[in-house]
C-alpha positions as CSV (number, residue, x, y, z in Angstrom):
1,M,0.0,0.0,0.0
2,I,1.3,3.4,-0.9
3,I,1.1,5.8,2.0
4,S,0.7,9.5,1.3
5,D,2.8,12.0,3.2
6,K,-0.3,13.4,4.8
7,M,-1.3,9.9,6.1
8,R,2.2,9.3,7.5
9,E,2.1,12.8,9.2
10,Q,-1.2,11.9,10.7
11,F,0.0,8.6,12.0
12,E,3.2,10.0,13.4
13,A,1.3,12.8,15.2
14,W,-1.0,10.1,16.7
15,A,2.0,7.8,17.5
16,A,3.8,10.7,19.3
17,T,0.8,11.0,21.6
18,K,1.1,7.3,22.5
19,G,4.8,7.5,23.5
20,M,6.2,6.3,20.2
21,G,7.9,9.6,19.3
22,M,11.4,8.1,19.6
23,H,10.5,5.0,17.6
24,L,9.6,6.8,14.3
25,P,12.9,6.4,12.3
26,R,12.4,4.7,9.0
27,A,14.7,2.5,6.8
28,K,15.4,3.2,3.2
29,S,12.4,1.0,2.3
30,G,10.1,3.4,4.1
31,L,9.2,0.9,6.8
32,Y,9.7,1.9,10.4
33,V,12.9,0.4,11.9
34,S,10.8,-0.6,15.0
35,R,8.7,-3.6,14.1
36,V,6.2,-2.6,16.8
37,T,5.8,0.9,15.3
38,Q,5.4,-0.7,11.9
39,N,2.7,-3.0,13.3
40,Y,0.9,0.1,14.8
41,M,1.1,1.8,11.4
42,D,-0.4,-1.2,9.7
43,C,-3.2,-1.3,12.2
44,W,-3.7,2.4,12.1
45,L,-4.0,2.4,8.3
46,E,-6.6,-0.4,8.5
47,S,-8.6,1.5,11.1
48,Q,-8.6,4.6,8.8
49,A,-9.8,2.5,5.9
50,G,-12.6,1.0,8.0
51,Q,-13.7,4.5,9.2
52,A,-13.7,5.8,5.6
53,A,-15.8,2.8,4.5
54,E,-18.3,3.4,7.3
55,V,-18.6,7.1,6.5
56,Q,-19.2,6.3,2.8
57,A,-21.9,3.8,3.8
58,L,-23.6,6.5,5.8
59,R,-23.3,9.0,3.0
60,D,-24.8,6.4,0.5
61,A,-27.7,5.7,2.9
62,L,-28.3,9.4,3.2
63,S,-28.2,9.9,-0.5
64,A,-30.7,7.1,-1.0
65,A,-33.0,8.4,1.6
66,R,-32.9,12.1,0.6
67,P,-35.7,12.0,-2.0
68,Y,-38.0,10.4,0.5
69,V,-37.1,12.7,3.4
70,A,-37.3,15.8,1.2
71,F,-40.7,14.6,-0.1
72,A,-42.0,13.8,3.4
73,F,-41.0,17.2,4.8
74,S,-41.4,19.4,1.8
75,E,-44.6,21.0,2.9
76,G,-43.7,21.3,6.6
77,M,-40.0,22.0,6.7
78,D,-38.3,24.6,4.5
79,G,-34.6,24.0,4.1
80,S,-34.7,20.2,4.4
81,H,-32.3,20.0,1.5
82,E,-30.0,22.5,3.2
83,A,-30.0,20.4,6.4
84,G,-29.0,17.4,4.3
85,L,-26.1,19.3,2.8
86,Q,-25.0,20.3,6.3
87,L,-25.1,16.7,7.3
88,D,-23.0,15.8,4.3
89,A,-20.5,18.4,5.2
90,A,-20.3,17.1,8.8
91,L,-19.8,13.6,7.6
92,T,-17.1,14.7,5.1
93,K,-15.3,16.6,7.9
94,D,-15.4,13.5,10.2
95,A,-14.0,11.4,7.4
96,S,-11.0,13.6,6.9
97,N,-10.1,13.5,10.6
């Protein structure tokens, strides 16, 4: 798996809060010298992928439900589409963290 600089920076910032700041040197291959740190990186990457998949599933469900929700509230709630867009923005923000 190719790891972007941004993802590596995010991992290293997280790892530093867990006491691994001194265990972040990497070999020429790009892998961490510490096998424990590399294992944490592998697990961290998997957790990020899982969170992204979960957020995408929620966004897909929201997209599928939007026509029904908008129809149901169209007469009684102005701005239901705007509320959906705000929810989309919040989910997107959570996915990027």
